[in-house]
C-alpha positions as CSV (number, residue, x, y, z in Angstrom):
1,M,0.0,0.0,0.0
2,D,1.4,3.4,-1.0
3,L,1.6,6.4,1.3
4,P,-0.6,9.4,0.6
5,E,1.1,12.1,-1.5
6,E,0.9,15.6,-0.1
7,V,0.2,18.3,-2.7
8,V,1.2,21.9,-1.9
9,D,-0.3,23.7,-4.9
10,P,-4.1,24.2,-4.7
11,E,-4.4,24.5,-8.5
12,E,-2.7,21.2,-9.0
13,F,-5.1,19.7,-6.4
14,V,-8.1,21.0,-8.4
15,R,-6.6,19.5,-11.6
16,L,-6.2,16.1,-9.9
17,S,-9.8,16.2,-8.8
18,E,-10.9,15.6,-12.4
19,H,-9.8,12.0,-12.1
20,A,-10.9,11.5,-8.4
21,E,-13.7,9.4,-7.1
22,A,-14.3,11.6,-4.1
23,C,-12.9,14.4,-2.0
24,R,-13.1,14.1,1.8
25,I,-13.0,17.3,3.9
26,R,-11.7,17.2,7.4
27,R,-12.0,20.6,9.3
28,S,-10.0,21.5,12.4
29,K,-9.8,24.7,14.3
30,D,-7.3,26.5,12.2
31,S,-6.9,24.5,9.0
32,V,-8.7,22.2,6.5
33,K,-7.4,18.9,5.2
34,L,-8.7,17.8,1.8
35,K,-8.2,14.2,0.8
36,L,-8.6,13.2,-2.8
37,R,-9.1,9.6,-3.7
38,T,-8.1,8.6,-7.2
39,P,-8.1,5.0,-8.5
40,R,-4.3,4.7,-7.9
41,K,-3.4,7.1,-5.1
42,L,-4.6,9.3,-2.2
43,Y,-3.6,13.0,-2.4
44,T,-3.8,15.4,0.6
45,L,-3.8,19.1,0.8
46,K,-3.6,21.1,4.0
47,I,-4.7,24.8,3.8
48,S,-6.3,27.5,5.8
49,S,-10.1,27.7,6.3
50,A,-10.3,30.8,4.2
51,E,-8.5,29.3,1.2
52,A,-10.3,26.0,1.5
53,E,-13.7,27.4,0.5
54,E,-12.3,28.7,-2.8
55,V,-10.7,25.4,-3.6
56,I,-13.8,23.4,-2.6
57,K,-15.9,25.4,-5.1
58,K,-13.6,24.4,-8.0
59,L,-13.4,20.7,-7.3
60,K,-14.8,18.4,-10.0
61,C,-15.7,15.3,-7.9
62,E,-18.1,14.2,-5.2
63,I,-17.5,16.0,-1.9
64,V,-17.8,14.3,1.5
65,E,-17.6,16.2,4.8
66,V,-15.9,14.0,7.5
């Protein structure tokens, strides 16, 4: 089993979402962690709550709040 790959660029994360089955959103006090499940890999993105809303609007897959 592969380890998740952390993505640091939100634009790349949105691009990867085109091939994803689902995006899971985990919110904490000061940040948001987005987990993108593709057929081959799991990608994660950790960003601030303010930035997260912009990224979530652009995602092209099913969104699941965790």
